[in-house]
Phi, psi and omega in degrees: 000135182279151181298324180294325176292322181293320181295335181282346183277155176280170182296321179296317178294323178295319178296320177296317179295323179297315178298317180298316180292324178294323176295318179297318179298319177300313180296320179295318178295322178296314178299322179295322182293328180257018175058041176242012182277124182279320184235093183295338179289345179295327178300314180297318180295318180293320177299319179294321177297319178298317179296319178299315182295317178299321179295316181292320178299316179297316180298318180292323180290323176293320179296318179293325179293324180286328182280345184282000000 
């Protein structure tokens, strides 16, 4: 997921996406543990997406704090 797409989402949508990605990461790690993971680079991509979403959520919350 691109950073520009993430910035366009609302905080509620970002939180939903974050939960979804964390579930996916859990499943990928589980598949990796039992040697059934087809694309190991997907773990890295999901981790980066989680970090991007956390960064945007933090930025939006700071922005809202300054505007209040």
